[in-house]
C-alpha positions as CSV (number, residue, x, y, z in Angstrom):
1,X,-69.5,162.7,-135.4
2,X,-65.5,161.3,-135.1
3,X,-63.4,161.9,-138.2
4,X,-60.3,159.6,-139.0
5,X,-57.8,160.9,-141.2
6,X,-54.6,160.0,-142.7
7,X,-51.8,162.6,-141.5
8,X,-48.4,162.8,-140.5
9,X,-47.1,161.9,-143.7
10,X,-43.1,160.6,-143.6
11,X,-41.5,161.7,-146.9
12,X,-38.7,159.6,-148.2
13,X,-35.3,160.7,-149.9
14,X,-35.5,162.3,-153.3
15,X,-34.4,159.7,-156.1
16,X,-31.0,159.8,-157.4
17,X,-30.8,161.9,-160.8
18,X,-31.3,159.7,-164.1
19,X,-27.9,159.1,-165.9
20,X,-29.7,159.7,-169.1
21,X,-30.6,163.3,-168.3
22,X,-27.0,163.7,-166.9
23,X,-25.5,162.5,-170.4
24,X,-28.4,164.8,-172.1
25,X,-27.1,168.0,-170.0
26,X,-23.8,167.3,-170.6
27,X,-24.4,167.5,-174.5
28,X,-25.8,170.8,-174.3
29,X,-23.6,172.3,-171.4
30,X,-26.1,172.4,-168.8
31,X,-24.6,171.8,-165.3
32,X,-24.9,168.0,-164.2
33,X,-26.7,167.3,-160.9
34,X,-24.0,165.8,-158.3
35,X,-21.5,165.9,-160.9
36,X,-17.9,167.0,-160.8
37,X,-17.5,170.3,-162.5
38,X,-14.7,170.6,-165.0
39,X,-11.6,172.7,-164.4
40,X,-11.0,175.9,-166.6
41,X,-7.8,176.9,-164.6
42,X,-4.4,176.0,-164.1
43,X,-3.7,172.0,-163.0
44,X,-3.0,173.2,-159.5
45,X,-6.4,174.8,-159.1
46,X,-8.1,171.6,-160.2
47,X,-10.4,170.8,-157.5
48,X,-13.4,168.8,-157.8
49,X,-16.9,170.6,-156.7
50,X,-18.5,168.4,-153.8
51,X,-21.9,166.6,-154.5
52,X,-24.8,168.7,-153.3
53,X,-26.5,167.1,-150.1
54,X,-29.6,165.0,-150.7
55,X,-32.5,166.9,-149.9
56,X,-36.0,165.5,-149.2
57,X,-38.6,166.6,-151.6
58,X,-42.3,166.5,-150.2
59,X,-44.2,163.9,-152.4
60,X,-41.1,161.6,-153.5
61,X,-42.4,158.9,-151.0
62,X,-43.7,155.8,-152.0
63,X,-47.4,156.2,-151.8
64,X,-48.7,153.6,-149.0
65,X,-46.0,154.5,-146.5
66,X,-48.2,157.0,-144.7
67,X,-49.3,156.7,-141.1
68,X,-52.4,157.9,-139.8
69,X,-53.4,160.2,-137.1
70,X,-55.6,159.5,-134.3
71,X,-58.5,161.2,-132.5
72,X,-59.1,161.2,-128.8
73,X,-62.2,160.1,-127.0
74,X,-63.7,158.5,-123.8
75,X,-65.5,155.9,-126.1
76,X,-63.4,152.9,-125.8
77,X,-63.9,151.5,-129.6
78,X,-63.3,154.7,-131.1
79,X,-60.0,154.8,-129.2
80,X,-59.3,151.2,-130.5
81,X,-60.0,152.3,-134.0
82,X,-57.9,155.0,-133.9
83,X,-54.9,153.1,-132.5
84,X,-55.6,150.6,-135.2
85,X,-55.2,153.0,-138.2
86,X,-52.3,155.0,-136.3
87,X,-50.1,151.6,-136.3
88,X,-51.0,150.4,-139.5
89,X,-49.8,151.4,-142.8
90,X,-51.9,153.2,-145.5
91,X,-52.8,151.3,-148.5
92,X,-51.1,152.5,-151.7
93,X,-53.1,155.8,-153.0
94,X,-52.3,155.3,-156.6
95,X,-54.0,151.8,-156.9
96,X,-57.6,151.2,-157.3
97,X,-59.5,149.7,-154.8
98,X,-62.4,148.4,-156.9
99,X,-61.9,146.9,-160.7
100,X,-63.9,145.8,-163.4
101,X,-62.9,143.2,-166.2
102,X,-62.9,146.3,-168.3
103,X,-59.8,147.8,-166.4
104,X,-57.7,144.5,-167.2
105,X,-56.2,143.5,-170.5
106,X,-58.4,140.4,-171.2
107,X,-61.2,138.4,-170.1
108,X,-59.2,135.6,-168.2
109,X,-57.0,138.7,-166.0
110,X,-59.6,138.9,-163.4
111,X,-59.7,135.0,-162.9
112,X,-55.9,134.7,-162.8
113,X,-55.6,137.8,-160.4
114,X,-58.1,136.2,-158.2
115,X,-56.4,132.9,-158.4
116,X,-53.0,134.5,-157.6
117,X,-54.8,136.5,-154.4
118,X,-54.1,139.6,-156.2
119,X,-57.7,140.5,-156.0
120,X,-61.0,139.2,-154.3
121,X,-64.0,139.1,-156.6
122,X,-67.5,140.1,-156.2
123,X,-68.8,138.5,-159.2
124,X,-67.5,137.7,-162.8
125,X,-66.9,141.1,-163.4
126,X,-66.0,142.9,-160.2
127,X,-63.2,142.4,-157.7
128,X,-61.4,144.6,-155.0
129,X,-57.9,144.8,-154.3
130,X,-56.5,142.6,-151.6
131,X,-54.1,145.0,-150.7
132,X,-56.6,147.6,-149.5
133,X,-58.6,144.5,-148.0
134,X,-56.0,144.0,-145.7
135,X,-56.3,147.2,-143.4
136,X,-59.0,149.1,-141.9
137,X,-58.6,152.0,-143.9
138,X,-58.3,150.2,-147.0
139,X,-61.5,148.7,-146.4
140,X,-63.1,151.6,-145.8
141,X,-62.1,152.9,-149.3
142,X,-63.4,149.8,-150.8
143,X,-66.9,150.4,-149.0
144,X,-66.7,153.9,-149.9
145,X,-66.7,153.0,-153.8
146,X,-69.4,150.5,-153.0
147,X,-72.1,152.5,-151.1
148,X,-74.4,155.0,-152.7
149,X,-73.2,158.5,-152.0
150,X,-74.8,160.3,-148.6
151,X,-75.4,157.0,-147.2
152,X,-74.1,155.4,-144.0
153,X,-72.4,151.8,-144.2
154,X,-73.8,149.8,-141.5
155,X,-74.9,146.1,-140.4
156,X,-73.1,143.3,-142.5
157,X,-70.9,146.0,-144.7
158,X,-70.1,147.9,-141.5
159,X,-69.2,144.6,-140.0
160,X,-66.8,143.7,-143.0
161,X,-64.8,147.0,-142.6
162,X,-64.3,146.6,-138.9
163,X,-63.3,142.9,-138.9
164,X,-62.4,142.1,-142.5
165,X,-63.1,138.5,-144.2
166,X,-65.2,137.8,-147.2
167,X,-67.3,140.7,-148.3
168,X,-71.0,139.9,-147.6
169,X,-73.5,139.0,-150.5
170,X,-75.1,142.8,-150.0
171,X,-74.5,146.3,-149.4
172,X,-75.9,147.3,-146.1
173,X,-76.6,151.0,-146.0
174,X,-78.6,153.3,-143.7
175,X,-80.8,155.8,-146.1
176,X,-84.4,156.9,-146.7
177,X,-84.0,156.1,-150.3
178,X,-84.4,153.1,-152.1
179,X,-81.7,151.8,-155.0
180,X,-82.7,149.0,-157.5
181,X,-79.5,148.7,-159.4
182,X,-76.5,146.7,-157.8
183,X,-73.5,148.2,-156.9
184,X,-70.4,146.5,-158.6
185,X,-72.3,142.9,-158.6
186,X,-74.0,143.3,-154.9
187,X,-77.5,144.0,-153.9
188,X,-78.0,147.4,-152.1
189,X,-80.0,146.6,-149.0
190,X,-81.5,149.9,-147.1
191,X,-82.2,150.3,-143.3
192,X,-84.1,153.4,-142.7
193,X,-83.6,153.5,-139.1
194,X,-83.2,156.4,-136.7
195,X,-79.4,157.2,-136.2
196,X,-78.0,159.3,-133.3
197,X,-74.8,161.1,-134.3
198,X,-72.7,159.3,-131.8
199,X,-73.8,156.1,-133.5
200,X,-71.8,157.1,-136.9
201,X,-67.9,157.6,-137.1
202,X,-66.0,158.6,-140.2
203,X,-63.1,156.7,-141.4
204,X,-61.4,158.2,-144.0
205,X,-64.3,159.7,-146.2
206,X,-66.5,156.8,-145.4
207,X,-69.4,157.6,-142.7
208,X,-69.7,154.1,-141.0
209,X,-71.7,153.2,-137.9
210,X,-69.5,152.4,-134.9
211,X,-68.8,149.1,-133.8
212,X,-71.1,149.3,-131.0
213,X,-74.0,150.5,-133.3
214,X,-72.9,147.7,-135.9
215,X,-73.2,145.1,-133.1
216,X,-76.9,146.2,-132.7
217,X,-77.9,146.1,-136.5
218,X,-76.5,142.8,-136.6
219,X,-78.6,141.5,-133.6
220,X,-81.5,143.1,-135.1
221,X,-81.2,141.1,-138.3
222,X,-83.6,138.2,-138.9
223,X,-82.1,134.6,-139.9
224,X,-83.0,135.1,-143.5
225,X,-81.1,138.7,-143.6
226,X,-78.0,137.3,-142.1
227,X,-77.0,135.8,-145.2
228,X,-75.6,132.6,-143.9
229,X,-73.4,134.7,-141.3
230,X,-73.5,133.4,-137.7
231,X,-74.6,136.3,-135.5
232,X,-73.1,135.1,-132.6
233,X,-69.5,134.7,-134.2
234,X,-69.8,138.3,-135.6
235,X,-70.8,139.9,-132.3
236,X,-68.2,138.1,-130.4
237,X,-65.7,139.3,-132.9
238,X,-66.6,143.0,-132.7
239,X,-67.2,142.7,-128.6
240,X,-63.1,141.2,-128.6
241,X,-61.8,143.4,-131.0
242,X,-63.4,146.5,-130.2
243,X,-64.4,146.1,-126.5
244,X,-68.1,146.7,-127.1
245,X,-70.0,146.6,-124.1
246,X,-73.2,144.3,-123.9
247,X,-74.7,147.0,-121.6
248,X,-74.4,149.6,-123.8
249,X,-75.5,147.4,-126.8
250,X,-78.7,146.8,-124.5
251,X,-79.4,150.6,-123.6
252,X,-79.6,151.2,-127.3
253,X,-82.1,148.7,-127.9
254,X,-84.2,150.2,-125.0
255,X,-83.7,153.9,-126.4
256,X,-84.9,152.8,-129.4
257,X,-87.6,150.2,-128.6
258,X,-89.5,151.2,-131.8
259,X,-86.8,149.2,-134.1
260,X,-88.3,146.0,-135.3
261,X,-87.3,142.6,-134.1
262,X,-85.6,144.3,-130.8
263,X,-86.8,141.5,-128.5
264,X,-85.1,138.6,-130.4
265,X,-81.9,141.0,-130.4
266,X,-82.3,141.3,-126.7
267,X,-82.8,137.9,-125.7
268,X,-79.6,137.4,-128.1
269,X,-77.4,139.8,-126.0
270,X,-78.5,138.2,-122.7
271,X,-77.7,134.7,-124.2
272,X,-74.2,136.0,-124.5
273,X,-74.0,137.5,-121.2
274,X,-71.9,134.5,-119.8
275,X,-69.2,135.0,-122.6
276,X,-68.9,138.5,-121.4
């Protein structure tokens, strides 16, 4: 299983000393940072001390300007995922990807922030940050908060992480457990399907199906399970964005012929061959 993690943090320049701190230091006779020291000798010996050169201190950069490391692998989709993370900036790590109405000052705050585009609502009391939703790594952070511990994001949830857009009506996961409670206003939908290690990738701390496996899972959905999503639109976006191969998808279905709904999924892929 491949793991994509943020790395190569670029540190910024340390901020200038606060003038209040300088004044307080002068009152108690402490040396003032980057200030001219008073001369106690003769007038001819007066020489202001040079300001200390600014030093870069780790951890003083504004969170959210970190770049991300990449991994190398022959799989084309994985290489594209790595490149997307490497070229994009990380979301601010000091902001919360998910919010409830209890995190805000008043009941109307969520509606107002949603109207301004700062938040995207999941329901009347839950929302996620638009800043996180703009990047692949940020969407992975949101999905990590939504899926149950130990599960793998798949199907429509995985497609949202890879492509963005409007969050689906369900939280789709691969698991052998059942979950009755909703997660931040979304029903948890479980798929208990065989999952090969090469079908799972890790973006940050989120375990998620690869774009190829995500395409297969979506093709296996029935019209009622698609929740008003158009399977062809989602599949075409995955194929174009991550260069997923139709031949790979067909081979995956052949290797897992015991999956439910494989024949309609194969027919769907066959109907798309003239596009790719």
